[in-house]
TORMARGU-631552 format. One record per residue (C-alpha): x, y, z; chain; residue in three letters. Coordinates in nm, 4 decimals. Layout:
BEGIN
NODE         xx         yy         zz   kette   rest
NODE          X          Y          Z       A    ALA
...
// end
This chain:
BEGIN
NODE         xx         yy         zz   kette   rest
NODE     0.0020    -0.0408    -0.0085       A    UNK
NODE     0.0836     0.3640    -0.0479       A    UNK
NODE     0.1082     0.5711     0.2074       A    UNK
NODE     0.1704     0.8780     0.0459       A    UNK
NODE    -0.1652     0.8398    -0.1188       A    UNK
NODE    -0.4749     1.0060     0.0277       A    UNK
NODE    -0.7269     1.0406    -0.2785       A    UNK
NODE    -1.0575     1.1702    -0.0637       A    UNK
NODE    -1.0390     1.4842     0.1499       A    UNK
NODE    -0.9686     1.4569     0.5282       A    UNK
NODE    -1.0460     1.7082     0.8226       A    UNK
NODE    -0.8730     1.7676     1.1391       A    UNK
NODE    -0.9973     1.9394     1.4316       A    UNK
NODE    -0.8886     2.1782     1.7107       A    UNK
NODE    -0.7347     2.0317     1.9765       A    UNK
NODE    -0.8407     2.1373     2.3569       A    UNK
NODE    -0.7256     2.0989     2.6747       A    UNK
NODE    -0.7653     2.2265     3.0045       A    UNK
NODE    -0.3682     2.2202     3.1422       A    UNK
NODE    -0.1332     2.2110     2.8554       A    UNK
NODE    -0.0962     2.1330     2.5430       A    UNK
NODE     0.2178     2.0336     2.2842       A    UNK
NODE     0.2425     2.0679     1.8890       A    UNK
NODE     0.4793     1.9493     1.6178       A    UNK
NODE     0.5194     1.7635     1.3277       A    UNK
NODE     0.6213     1.4288     1.3981       A    UNK
NODE     0.3340     1.2117     1.6054       A    UNK
NODE     0.5886     1.0343     1.8543       A    UNK
NODE     0.7875     1.3922     1.9201       A    UNK
NODE     0.4482     1.4896     2.0353       A    UNK
NODE     0.4556     1.2417     2.2482       A    UNK
NODE     0.7795     1.2531     2.4209       A    UNK
NODE     0.6624     1.6566     2.4968       A    UNK
NODE     0.3090     1.5221     2.6575       A    UNK
NODE     0.5302     1.2595     2.8280       A    UNK
NODE     0.7165     1.5373     2.9972       A    UNK
NODE     0.4398     1.7307     3.1250       A    UNK
NODE     0.2726     1.4228     3.2379       A    UNK
NODE     0.5838     1.3777     3.4147       A    UNK
NODE     0.5589     1.7129     3.6092       A    UNK
NODE     0.7580     1.8629     3.3339       A    UNK
NODE     0.6578     2.2248     3.1907       A    UNK
NODE     0.6416     2.3766     2.8563       A    UNK
NODE     0.9649     2.4453     2.8185       A    UNK
NODE     1.0628     2.0705     2.9049       A    UNK
NODE     0.8259     1.9876     2.6958       A    UNK
NODE     0.9697     2.1595     2.4300       A    UNK
NODE     1.3120     2.0049     2.4619       A    UNK
NODE     1.1630     1.6661     2.4644       A    UNK
NODE     1.0016     1.7329     2.1521       A    UNK
NODE     1.3622     1.8933     1.9818       A    UNK
NODE     1.5710     1.6689     2.0691       A    UNK
NODE     1.3284     1.4239     1.9737       A    UNK
NODE     1.3062     1.5347     1.6513       A    UNK
NODE     1.6981     1.5012     1.5705       A    UNK
NODE     1.6261     1.1540     1.5382       A    UNK
NODE     1.2054     1.1499     1.3518       A    UNK
NODE     1.2667     1.3773     1.1050       A    UNK
NODE     1.6417     1.4320     1.0212       A    UNK
NODE     1.5262     1.5491     0.7031       A    UNK
NODE     1.4906     1.8464     0.8359       A    UNK
NODE     1.7244     1.9032     1.1660       A    UNK
NODE     1.9832     1.7094     1.3955       A    UNK
NODE     2.1867     1.8031     1.6575       A    UNK
NODE     2.4007     2.0089     1.4196       A    UNK
NODE     2.1252     2.2184     1.3917       A    UNK
NODE     2.0781     2.5935     1.4759       A    UNK
NODE     1.7360     2.7029     1.6771       A    UNK
NODE     1.5534     3.0042     1.8095       A    UNK
NODE     1.3311     3.0290     2.0469       A    UNK
NODE     1.0526     3.3068     2.2221       A    UNK
NODE     0.9181     3.1687     2.5903       A    UNK
NODE     0.6486     3.4186     2.7466       A    UNK
NODE     0.6083     3.3573     3.1023       A    UNK
NODE     0.3133     3.5026     3.2060       A    UNK
NODE     0.4903     3.8101     3.2486       A    UNK
NODE     0.7256     3.8817     2.9806       A    UNK
NODE     0.8182     3.7546     2.6313       A    UNK
NODE     1.2384     3.6242     2.6562       A    UNK
NODE     1.3677     3.5530     2.3354       A    UNK
NODE     1.6657     3.2745     2.2548       A    UNK
NODE     1.9306     3.3347     1.9152       A    UNK
NODE     2.0912     3.0311     1.9196       A    UNK
NODE     2.3081     3.0481     1.5468       A    UNK
NODE     2.6576     3.0334     1.5143       A    UNK
NODE     2.8871     3.1659     1.3321       A    UNK
NODE     3.1083     3.0986     1.0224       A    UNK
NODE     3.4394     2.9695     1.0617       A    UNK
NODE     3.7438     3.1912     1.2151       A    UNK
NODE     3.9623     3.0532     0.9629       A    UNK
NODE     3.7591     3.0140     0.6277       A    UNK
NODE     3.8232     3.3007     0.4101       A    UNK
NODE     3.6260     3.4741     0.1501       A    UNK
NODE     3.8939     3.3488    -0.1579       A    UNK
NODE     3.8192     2.9898    -0.0367       A    UNK
NODE     3.4309     3.0167     0.0561       A    UNK
NODE     3.3385     3.1384    -0.3013       A    UNK
NODE     3.5982     2.9322    -0.5084       A    UNK
NODE     3.3765     2.7677    -0.6545       A    UNK
NODE     3.1824     3.1130    -0.8093       A    UNK
NODE     2.8878     3.0690    -0.6035       A    UNK
NODE     2.7268     3.0282    -0.3262       A    UNK
NODE     2.8593     2.6486    -0.1562       A    UNK
NODE     2.5266     2.4375    -0.0458       A    UNK
NODE     2.6714     2.1043    -0.0120       A    UNK
NODE     3.0429     1.9688     0.2315       A    UNK
NODE     3.2183     2.1709     0.4491       A    UNK
NODE     3.1705     2.5371     0.2899       A    UNK
NODE     2.8627     2.6288     0.4575       A    UNK
NODE     2.8981     2.4551     0.8143       A    UNK
NODE     2.8716     2.6941     1.0365       A    UNK
NODE     2.8911     2.6155     1.4250       A    UNK
NODE     2.5410     2.4877     1.5451       A    UNK
NODE     2.3767     2.6316     1.7999       A    UNK
NODE     2.0771     2.4325     1.8968       A    UNK
NODE     2.2635     2.1982     2.1693       A    UNK
NODE     2.3457     2.5227     2.3477       A    UNK
NODE     2.0253     2.6230     2.2814       A    UNK
NODE     1.8638     2.3258     2.4355       A    UNK
NODE     2.0735     2.4413     2.7842       A    UNK
NODE     1.9837     2.7943     2.7841       A    UNK
NODE     1.6461     2.7341     2.7742       A    UNK
NODE     1.6541     2.4588     3.0834       A    UNK
NODE     1.9550     2.6518     3.3194       A    UNK
NODE     1.6214     2.9057     3.2789       A    UNK
NODE     1.3082     2.7787     3.2991       A    UNK
NODE     1.3555     2.3649     3.3230       A    UNK
NODE     1.1798     2.2547     3.6179       A    UNK
NODE     1.2711     1.8524     3.4821       A    UNK
NODE     1.6528     1.6869     3.5393       A    UNK
NODE     1.8557     1.7892     3.2357       A    UNK
NODE     1.9232     1.4157     3.1387       A    UNK
NODE     1.4955     1.3504     3.1710       A    UNK
NODE     1.4603     1.5135     2.8539       A    UNK
NODE     1.6649     1.2934     2.6392       A    UNK
NODE     1.4959     0.9800     2.7103       A    UNK
NODE     1.2519     0.9395     2.4611       A    UNK
NODE     1.4505     1.0569     2.1824       A    UNK
NODE     1.7554     0.8079     2.2927       A    UNK
NODE     1.4706     0.5569     2.3081       A    UNK
NODE     1.3975     0.6168     1.9291       A    UNK
NODE     1.7673     0.6500     1.7832       A    UNK
NODE     1.8551     0.3174     1.9691       A    UNK
NODE     1.4858     0.0993     1.9784       A    UNK
NODE     1.3982     0.2104     1.6025       A    UNK
NODE     1.0776     0.4019     1.4989       A    UNK
NODE     0.8765     0.3525     1.1769       A    UNK
NODE     0.9300     0.6819     0.9164       A    UNK
NODE     0.6033     0.8397     0.8915       A    UNK
NODE     0.4805     0.9449     0.5318       A    UNK
NODE     0.6080     1.2543     0.4919       A    UNK
NODE     0.9265     1.2274     0.6258       A    UNK
NODE     0.9702     0.9180     0.4336       A    UNK
NODE     0.8801     1.1181     0.1308       A    UNK
NODE     1.1632     1.3436     0.1587       A    UNK
NODE     1.3954     1.1273     0.2479       A    UNK
NODE     1.3685     0.9234    -0.0782       A    UNK
NODE     1.4913     1.2879    -0.2447       A    UNK
NODE     1.8105     1.2688    -0.0875       A    UNK
NODE     1.8805     0.9348    -0.3041       A    UNK
NODE     1.9539     1.1446    -0.6083       A    UNK
NODE     2.1236     1.4311    -0.3956       A    UNK
NODE     2.3928     1.2671    -0.1697       A    UNK
NODE     2.4269     0.9474    -0.3335       A    UNK
NODE     2.6801     1.0185    -0.5859       A    UNK
NODE     2.8682     1.2436    -0.3897       A    UNK
NODE     3.2355     1.0465    -0.3172       A    UNK
NODE     3.4047     1.2449    -0.0793       A    UNK
NODE     3.5062     1.1361     0.2384       A    UNK
NODE     3.3112     1.3975     0.4298       A    UNK
NODE     3.0093     1.2379     0.2631       A    UNK
NODE     3.0463     0.8635     0.3371       A    UNK
NODE     2.9715     0.8536     0.6906       A    UNK
NODE     2.6016     1.0238     0.5710       A    UNK
NODE     2.5320     0.7961     0.3495       A    UNK
NODE     2.5803     0.5166     0.5852       A    UNK
NODE     2.3937     0.6314     0.8263       A    UNK
NODE     2.1341     0.7774     0.6151       A    UNK
NODE     2.0921     0.5968     0.3380       A    UNK
NODE     2.1580     0.2134     0.4502       A    UNK
NODE     2.2016    -0.0349     0.1702       A    UNK
NODE     2.2535     0.2821    -0.0635       A    UNK
NODE     1.8706     0.3966    -0.0265       A    UNK
NODE     1.6848     0.6044     0.1845       A    UNK
NODE     1.4028     0.4024     0.4342       A    UNK
NODE     1.0691     0.4444     0.2987       A    UNK
NODE     0.7462     0.5097     0.4841       A    UNK
NODE     0.6491     0.2666     0.7463       A    UNK
NODE     1.0303     0.1112     0.7179       A    UNK
NODE     1.2191     0.0749     1.0707       A    UNK
NODE     1.5046     0.3114     1.0810       A    UNK
NODE     1.7788     0.2785     1.4095       A    UNK
NODE     2.0618     0.5279     1.4784       A    UNK
NODE     2.2300     0.3900     1.7819       A    UNK
NODE     2.5841     0.6284     1.7183       A    UNK
NODE     2.2880     0.9292     1.7770       A    UNK
NODE     2.1578     0.7620     2.1162       A    UNK
NODE     2.5174     0.7519     2.2202       A    UNK
NODE     2.5854     1.0792     2.1439       A    UNK
NODE     2.2599     1.2441     2.3195       A    UNK
NODE     2.3676     1.0588     2.6281       A    UNK
NODE     2.6789     1.2252     2.6437       A    UNK
NODE     2.4969     1.5391     2.5657       A    UNK
NODE     2.2458     1.4694     2.8450       A    UNK
NODE     2.5467     1.3407     3.0493       A    UNK
NODE     2.7528     1.6864     3.0200       A    UNK
NODE     2.4626     1.9030     2.9813       A    UNK
NODE     2.5932     1.9841     2.6138       A    UNK
NODE     2.9217     2.1535     2.7148       A    UNK
NODE     3.0727     1.8288     2.5356       A    UNK
NODE     2.9592     1.9236     2.1398       A    UNK
NODE     3.1734     2.3168     2.2719       A    UNK
NODE     3.4328     2.2341     2.4740       A    UNK
NODE     3.4439     1.8828     2.5325       A    UNK
NODE     3.4733     1.4767     2.3666       A    UNK
NODE     3.2133     1.5632     2.1040       A    UNK
NODE     3.3997     1.8929     2.0106       A    UNK
NODE     3.7422     1.6977     1.9575       A    UNK
NODE     3.5812     1.3959     1.7337       A    UNK
NODE     3.4025     1.7091     1.5202       A    UNK
NODE     3.7020     1.9202     1.5167       A    UNK
NODE     3.9067     1.5369     1.3962       A    UNK
NODE     3.6707     1.4654     1.1703       A    UNK
NODE     3.6614     1.8207     0.9736       A    UNK
NODE     4.0445     1.8323     1.0138       A    UNK
NODE     4.0566     1.4321     0.8425       A    UNK
NODE     3.8003     1.5484     0.5484       A    UNK
NODE     3.8918     1.9340     0.4218       A    UNK
NODE     3.6859     2.0769     0.6826       A    UNK
NODE     3.7032     2.4163     0.8762       A    UNK
NODE     3.5480     2.4344     1.2085       A    UNK
NODE     3.8580     2.4023     1.4772       A    UNK
NODE     3.8196     2.3096     1.8460       A    UNK
NODE     3.8538     2.7084     1.9004       A    UNK
NODE     3.5070     2.7861     1.6184       A    UNK
NODE     3.3211     2.6077     1.8993       A    UNK
NODE     3.4966     2.6979     2.2394       A    UNK
NODE     3.4315     3.0619     2.1500       A    UNK
NODE     3.0193     2.9884     2.0839       A    UNK
NODE     2.7423     3.0973     2.2908       A    UNK
NODE     2.3639     3.1029     2.2485       A    UNK
NODE     2.2326     3.4442     2.3113       A    UNK
NODE     1.9780     3.6371     2.4433       A    UNK
NODE     1.7734     3.8833     2.2828       A    UNK
NODE     1.4709     4.1479     2.2734       A    UNK
NODE     1.1932     4.0227     2.0326       A    UNK
NODE     1.0956     4.2531     1.8049       A    UNK
NODE     0.7304     4.3277     1.7939       A    UNK
NODE     0.4563     4.5089     1.5898       A    UNK
NODE     0.1160     4.5327     1.6693       A    UNK
NODE    -0.1657     4.3708     1.3921       A    UNK
NODE    -0.5136     4.5620     1.4363       A    UNK
NODE    -0.5954     4.4376     1.8288       A    UNK
NODE    -0.2655     4.1523     1.7993       A    UNK
NODE     0.0840     4.2169     1.8995       A    UNK
NODE     0.2967     4.0080     1.6687       A    UNK
NODE     0.6449     3.9005     1.7833       A    UNK
NODE     0.9604     3.7613     1.6398       A    UNK
NODE     1.3441     3.7254     1.6932       A    UNK
NODE     1.5563     4.0207     1.5806       A    UNK
NODE     1.8145     4.0114     1.2460       A    UNK
NODE     1.9845     3.7926     1.1452       A    UNK
NODE     1.6680     3.6304     1.0640       A    UNK
NODE     1.3980     3.6862     0.8665       A    UNK
NODE     1.1103     3.7294     1.1114       A    UNK
NODE     1.1292     4.1242     1.0393       A    UNK
NODE     0.9654     4.0259     0.7252       A    UNK
NODE     0.6677     3.9425     0.8413       A    UNK
NODE     0.6299     4.2517     1.0397       A    UNK
NODE     0.7306     4.4549     0.7998       A    UNK
NODE     0.4668     4.2881     0.5515       A    UNK
NODE     0.1850     4.2824     0.8454       A    UNK
NODE     0.2542     4.6625     0.9275       A    UNK
NODE     0.2246     4.7416     0.5225       A    UNK
NODE    -0.1047     4.5314     0.5059       A    UNK
NODE    -0.2523     4.7082     0.7781       A    UNK
NODE    -0.2860     5.0361     0.5810       A    UNK
NODE    -0.5805     4.8569     0.4024       A    UNK
NODE    -0.9026     4.7200     0.5226       A    UNK
NODE    -0.8801     4.3610     0.4173       A    UNK
NODE    -1.2079     4.2067     0.5905       A    UNK
NODE    -1.3755     4.4427     0.3420       A    UNK
NODE    -1.3022     4.1438     0.0992       A    UNK
NODE    -1.3651     3.7526     0.1707       A    UNK
NODE    -1.0610     3.5367     0.2586       A    UNK
NODE    -1.0590     3.3735    -0.1070       A    UNK
NODE    -1.0789     3.6828    -0.3137       A    UNK
NODE    -0.8611     3.8663    -0.5704       A    UNK
NODE    -0.8087     4.1395    -0.3930       A    UNK
NODE    -0.6982     3.9936     0.0047       A    UNK
NODE    -0.4547     3.7630    -0.1894       A    UNK
NODE    -0.3507     4.0756    -0.4163       A    UNK
NODE    -0.3143     4.3120    -0.1524       A    UNK
NODE    -0.1038     4.0237     0.1242       A    UNK
NODE     0.1211     3.9272    -0.2108       A    UNK
NODE     0.2148     4.3467    -0.2177       A    UNK
NODE     0.3036     4.3849     0.0755       A    UNK
NODE     0.5046     4.0688     0.1068       A    UNK
NODE     0.7312     4.1437    -0.1815       A    UNK
NODE     0.7770     4.5083    -0.0806       A    UNK
NODE     0.8609     4.3564     0.2811       A    UNK
NODE     1.1306     4.1286     0.1204       A    UNK
NODE     1.2995     4.2889    -0.1124       A    UNK
NODE     1.4167     4.5784     0.1683       A    UNK
NODE     1.5150     4.2667     0.4499       A    UNK
NODE     1.7251     4.0336     0.1533       A    UNK
NODE     1.9030     4.3794     0.0534       A    UNK
NODE     1.9673     4.5362     0.4601       A    UNK
NODE     1.9591     4.1799     0.7065       A    UNK
NODE     2.1923     3.9792     0.7892       A    UNK
NODE     2.4486     4.0051     1.0934       A    UNK
NODE     2.3228     4.3089     1.3201       A    UNK
NODE     2.6892     4.3444     1.3452       A    UNK
NODE     2.7547     4.4696     0.9926       A    UNK
NODE     2.3973     4.5940     0.9603       A    UNK
NODE     2.3774     4.9837     0.8423       A    UNK
NODE     2.0126     4.9723     0.8691       A    UNK
NODE     1.8588     4.8862     1.1890       A    UNK
NODE     1.5426     4.6787     1.2382       A    UNK
NODE     1.3863     5.0262     1.4034       A    UNK
NODE     1.4474     5.2025     1.0675       A    UNK
NODE     1.2824     4.9096     0.8581       A    UNK
NODE     0.9962     4.8928     1.1370       A    UNK
NODE     0.9331     5.2863     1.1500       A    UNK
NODE     0.5914     5.3384     1.0128       A    UNK
NODE     0.6503     5.6488     0.8011       A    UNK
NODE     0.8894     5.4410     0.6037       A    UNK
NODE     0.6589     5.1629     0.6021       A    UNK
NODE     0.3843     5.3975     0.4382       A    UNK
NODE     0.5856     5.4645     0.1726       A    UNK
NODE     0.6396     5.1193     0.0681       A    UNK
NODE     0.2640     5.0669     0.1016       A    UNK
NODE     0.2065     5.4046    -0.1115       A    UNK
NODE     0.3652     5.1442    -0.3747       A    UNK
NODE     0.0791     4.9007    -0.4003       A    UNK
NODE    -0.1542     4.9693    -0.6700       A    UNK
NODE    -0.3647     4.7484    -0.9334       A    UNK
NODE    -0.1203     4.5557    -1.0734       A    UNK
NODE     0.1652     4.3628    -0.9675       A    UNK
NODE     0.5067     4.4993    -0.8726       A    UNK
NODE     0.7921     4.3472    -1.0301       A    UNK
NODE     1.0109     4.3589    -0.7072       A    UNK
NODE     1.3176     4.1242    -0.6998       A    UNK
NODE     1.4744     3.9357    -0.3945       A    UNK
NODE     1.5759     3.5356    -0.3751       A    UNK
NODE     1.3985     3.2391    -0.2569       A    UNK
NODE     1.5992     3.0360     0.0122       A    UNK
NODE     1.5246     2.6853     0.0459       A    UNK
NODE     1.4309     2.5169     0.3499       A    UNK
NODE     1.4370     2.2142     0.6007       A    UNK
NODE     1.3450     2.2639     0.9510       A    UNK
NODE     1.1205     2.1613     1.2564       A    UNK
NODE     0.8436     2.3581     1.4200       A    UNK
NODE     0.7212     2.3144     1.7473       A    UNK
NODE     0.5340     2.4749     2.0714       A    UNK
NODE     0.4340     2.3597     2.4017       A    UNK
NODE     0.1910     2.5344     2.7034       A    UNK
NODE     0.0988     2.4621     3.0312       A    UNK
NODE    -0.0278     2.7113     3.3420       A    UNK
NODE     0.2565     2.9446     3.3206       A    UNK
NODE     0.4932     2.8684     2.9599       A    UNK
NODE     0.4152     2.9556     2.6726       A    UNK
NODE     0.7076     2.7772     2.4143       A    UNK
NODE     0.7420     2.8584     2.0075       A    UNK
NODE     1.0724     2.6725     1.9112       A    UNK
NODE     1.2294     2.6300     1.5666       A    UNK
NODE     1.5584     2.4368     1.4685       A    UNK
NODE     1.6971     2.3450     1.1307       A    UNK
NODE     1.9519     2.2492     0.9409       A    UNK
NODE     1.8998     2.4429     0.6112       A    UNK
NODE     1.8362     2.2739     0.2746       A    UNK
NODE     1.6949     1.9212     0.3913       A    UNK
NODE     1.9891     1.7605     0.6122       A    UNK
NODE     2.2108     2.0405     0.5434       A    UNK
NODE     2.5673     1.9684     0.4844       A    UNK
NODE     2.5507     1.6064     0.3858       A    UNK
NODE     2.8102     1.5392     0.6714       A    UNK
NODE     2.7691     1.3366     0.9429       A    UNK
NODE     3.0713     1.3249     1.1657       A    UNK
NODE     3.2167     1.0019     1.1876       A    UNK
NODE     3.0619     0.7950     1.4739       A    UNK
NODE     2.8524     1.0152     1.6303       A    UNK
NODE     2.5186     1.0657     1.4415       A    UNK
NODE     2.5836     1.5141     1.4462       A    UNK
NODE     2.4292     1.5598     1.1117       A    UNK
NODE     2.5897     1.9372     1.0630       A    UNK
NODE     2.3324     2.2177     0.9058       A    UNK
NODE     2.4666     2.4139     0.5463       A    UNK
NODE     2.3587     2.7996     0.7374       A    UNK
NODE     2.6649     2.8708     0.5472       A    UNK
NODE     2.4586     2.8798     0.2221       A    UNK
NODE     2.2550     3.1735     0.3874       A    UNK
NODE     2.5434     3.4115     0.2701       A    UNK
NODE     2.5824     3.6564    -0.0468       A    UNK
NODE     2.9083     3.6695    -0.2424       A    UNK
NODE     2.8160     4.0372    -0.3576       A    UNK
NODE     3.0428     4.3064    -0.2678       A    UNK
NODE     2.9573     4.5425     0.0008       A    UNK
NODE     2.6625     4.3118     0.0941       A    UNK
NODE     2.5554     4.3271     0.3902       A    UNK
NODE     2.5062     3.9472     0.3890       A    UNK
NODE     2.8399     3.8798     0.2298       A    UNK
NODE     3.0230     3.5893     0.3523       A    UNK
NODE     3.2944     3.7220     0.6162       A    UNK
NODE     3.5221     3.4369     0.8601       A    UNK
NODE     3.3473     3.4585     1.2106       A    UNK
NODE     3.0129     3.5962     1.0423       A    UNK
NODE     2.6485     3.4726     1.1257       A    UNK
NODE     2.4806     3.4402     0.7810       A    UNK
NODE     2.1153     3.6065     0.7083       A    UNK
NODE     1.8907     3.3010     0.8530       A    UNK
NODE     1.5288     3.2097     0.7630       A    UNK
NODE     1.3857     3.0218     1.0354       A    UNK
NODE     1.1827     3.2228     1.2736       A    UNK
NODE     0.9393     3.1057     1.5689       A    UNK
NODE     0.6237     3.3678     1.6145       A    UNK
NODE     0.4183     3.4311     1.9086       A    UNK
NODE     0.0890     3.6074     2.0079       A    UNK
NODE    -0.0070     3.8647     2.2349       A    UNK
NODE    -0.3517     4.0708     2.2893       A    UNK
NODE    -0.3651     4.3813     2.4762       A    UNK
NODE    -0.0052     4.2659     2.6305       A    UNK
NODE    -0.1167     3.9121     2.7342       A    UNK
NODE     0.0082     3.6517     2.6186       A    UNK
NODE    -0.2386     3.4615     2.3277       A    UNK
NODE     0.0183     3.1893     2.1884       A    UNK
NODE     0.3085     3.0463     2.0101       A    UNK
NODE     0.2619     2.9748     1.6549       A    UNK
NODE     0.4821     2.9084     1.3230       A    UNK
NODE     0.4810     2.7933     0.9796       A    UNK
NODE     0.8211     2.6286     0.8685       A    UNK
NODE     1.0214     2.6388     0.5434       A    UNK
NODE     1.2523     2.9056     0.3931       A    UNK
NODE     1.1803     3.1718     0.2176       A    UNK
NODE     0.7834     3.0413     0.3108       A    UNK
NODE     0.7832     3.1231     0.6716       A    UNK
NODE     0.7177     3.4538     0.6918       A    UNK
NODE     0.4406     3.4804     0.4305       A    UNK
NODE     0.3569     3.1844     0.6114       A    UNK
NODE     0.3128     3.4107     0.9423       A    UNK
NODE     0.1559     3.6927     0.7348       A    UNK
NODE    -0.1546     3.4191     0.6022       A    UNK
NODE    -0.2321     3.3258     0.9859       A    UNK
NODE    -0.1895     3.5865     1.1385       A    UNK
NODE    -0.4376     3.7314     0.8768       A    UNK
NODE    -0.6936     3.4434     0.8961       A    UNK
NODE    -0.6917     3.4701     1.2525       A    UNK
NODE    -0.7438     3.8311     1.3319       A    UNK
NODE    -0.8987     3.9237     1.0101       A    UNK
NODE    -1.1167     3.6696     0.9451       A    UNK
NODE    -1.1656     3.5311     1.2291       A    UNK
NODE    -1.0835     3.1644     1.1915       A    UNK
NODE    -0.9932     2.9047     1.4180       A    UNK
NODE    -0.6007     2.7928     1.4635       A    UNK
NODE    -0.6739     2.4726     1.2887       A    UNK
NODE    -0.8508     2.6533     1.0596       A    UNK
NODE    -0.6292     2.9394     0.9915       A    UNK
NODE    -0.3079     2.6294     0.9349       A    UNK
NODE    -0.5298     2.4808     0.7017       A    UNK
NODE    -0.6490     2.7472     0.4486       A    UNK
NODE    -0.5187     2.7455     0.1060       A    UNK
NODE    -0.1930     2.9105     0.0843       A    UNK
NODE     0.0079     3.1417    -0.1732       A    UNK
NODE     0.3574     3.1707    -0.1811       A    UNK
NODE     0.5716     3.4352    -0.3866       A    UNK
NODE     0.9009     3.3487    -0.4898       A    UNK
NODE     1.0623     3.5925    -0.7155       A    UNK
NODE     1.0052     3.8743    -0.9094       A    UNK
NODE     0.6331     3.8557    -1.0319       A    UNK
NODE     0.6154     3.4477    -1.0269       A    UNK
NODE     0.3496     3.3107    -0.7439       A    UNK
NODE     0.2677     2.9958    -0.6999       A    UNK
NODE    -0.0582     2.9035    -0.5047       A    UNK
NODE    -0.1944     2.5936    -0.4102       A    UNK
NODE    -0.4348     2.3802    -0.5819       A    UNK
NODE    -0.7440     2.4267    -0.3488       A    UNK
NODE    -0.7288     2.8173    -0.4434       A    UNK
NODE    -1.0480     2.8940    -0.5848       A    UNK
NODE    -1.0047     2.9219    -0.9613       A    UNK
NODE    -1.1836     3.2667    -1.0047       A    UNK
NODE    -0.8522     3.4084    -0.8009       A    UNK
NODE    -0.6049     3.2468    -1.0338       A    UNK
NODE    -0.7304     3.3527    -1.2990       A    UNK
NODE    -0.8126     3.7301    -1.0966       A    UNK
NODE    -0.4492     3.7453    -0.9975       A    UNK
NODE    -0.3277     3.7048    -1.3807       A    UNK
NODE    -0.5477     3.9758    -1.4573       A    UNK
NODE    -0.3205     4.1656    -1.2348       A    UNK
NODE     0.0013     4.0662    -1.3871       A    UNK
NODE     0.0716     3.8220    -1.1721       A    UNK
NODE     0.2501     3.4968    -1.3351       A    UNK
NODE     0.0574     3.2312    -1.1362       A    UNK
NODE     0.1658     2.8879    -1.1331       A    UNK
NODE    -0.0779     2.5991    -0.9274       A    UNK
NODE     0.1809     2.3618    -0.7398       A    UNK
NODE     0.0520     2.0761    -0.6568       A    UNK
NODE     0.3807     1.9987    -0.3942       A    UNK
NODE     0.2169     2.0706    -0.0440       A    UNK
NODE     0.5695     2.0530     0.1724       A    UNK
NODE     0.6624     2.3453    -0.0199       A    UNK
NODE     0.4255     2.6229     0.1398       A    UNK
NODE     0.4941     2.5318     0.4518       A    UNK
NODE     0.3993     2.3010     0.7675       A    UNK
NODE     0.3020     2.5015     1.0838       A    UNK
NODE     0.1613     2.4364     1.4123       A    UNK
NODE     0.0295     2.6650     1.7100       A    UNK
NODE    -0.1560     2.6424     2.0550       A    UNK
NODE    -0.3817     2.9558     2.1502       A    UNK
NODE    -0.5182     3.0240     2.4610       A    UNK
NODE    -0.8086     3.3007     2.4034       A    UNK
NODE    -0.9783     3.2178     2.7195       A    UNK
NODE    -0.9955     2.9531     2.9458       A    UNK
NODE    -0.9119     2.6366     2.7671       A    UNK
NODE    -0.5700     2.5295     2.5169       A    UNK
NODE    -0.6837     2.5384     2.1177       A    UNK
NODE    -0.3697     2.3390     1.9452       A    UNK
NODE    -0.3741     2.2728     1.6214       A    UNK
NODE    -0.1494     2.1213     1.3530       A    UNK
NODE    -0.1889     2.1032     0.9674       A    UNK
NODE    -0.2018     1.8759     0.7176       A    UNK
NODE     0.1225     1.9663     0.4795       A    UNK
NODE     0.2830     1.7649     0.7178       A    UNK
NODE     0.2820     1.4284     0.9692       A    UNK
NODE     0.2774     1.6101     1.2632       A    UNK
NODE     0.0289     1.5560     1.5930       A    UNK
NODE    -0.0718     1.8370     1.8409       A    UNK
NODE    -0.2034     1.6874     2.1998       A    UNK
NODE    -0.3678     1.8633     2.4939       A    UNK
NODE    -0.4551     1.7491     2.8785       A    UNK
// end
């Protein structure tokens, strides 16, 4: 039987609960989070258990060598954590750019991973259960194996053509771990990663210190040195996650919060503030006018963000400048009846998003290897799959995001959070490269302008601007909207690949109950109690 064939429409309902909730893209990971809540842990414990489990359960999108970002509301204040690393200090521009294009595989795009340190930081500040306890579900899945879920299996199979032909020594451990017998595991097959389990035990025992200044750091640096890599012990030892002040804007009755640069969350905030100048609710949700205005606002925001945003230490234009109301009003004035030919790139993505909430804490957390499996490098004997975040740099001379040693690249992954009148409403996110701020905007519009419940807000048919005038729409978008957008100058393509439109989760608490949702574009599950 084909686990990826579903010829008839299906429906998911909002999951409701009184005491807490979890939601993520893998059912077993959601169970790991709920296991922590039932054991007396809090939402941060649940979120971290899910994040750790996802490095095993969804390696197509993240791993121990990922970056991560988080927003945590403690009932009084929203806290932001950035856990994204620098490029290697010893990798110069000439070497990085030697191929004439931004590298995407191998050692060149590997930056220092931040996820393990993020786990430690979040637990140290908010955690309730012993740190080692949070690793137990992930270790169990890695050691005993798990049945590969349909969507993850579909994405996994794609790596055969990408990584299979790679013959360099640095790629061989990756292929041994993720392509046993020369092929990716299929949906429903059991996959194990015993070395991954050993590494998780070491991280638990040392509170992740080993990854940056211990045995695991030595193994990473030694494997890099032996296979042409650039990460060193000094690069790893210098790493620290950073607590940051979230960026926030008011969109009608909601306050929307994002992590500041070098992430692209500011694009969602800019687009929402541009869009706020239009009375969107005058038009039906599935209307040409509504889609057109959202698309134009998003394009204008993207053009500015991809021009001015990068490592904050290099930015000449501040986040406050980009969110200046007068500036955004000027951008809004450019929107007319016809599509604007705005230019910007379209980064790819491979990311997991999760959220958790209890009576005190609400957590929005995102973790990513970037382009699917990332760099295609697994540190030999460890199960540590490394991200390729350096692929987010550009080579353009003088650009804020031009590659340089010991620099953070432009980052795509963005956790979101909503408040109303200053009080926490809940975490939300839509993973997927260039789609993420576009998904955030559409979810917020669905919630606030069209008063949808969380599940409907995630289910609703999506649009995606990719470049120039090109717009991709899901097939469920009504035909009159498709035709109307074409008449306005948009180059519309109906895209049947649902994964390209992101995969979202959400937990809101508008009154007494938690409302949890996970969308049908992933294998996800929402649980509440």
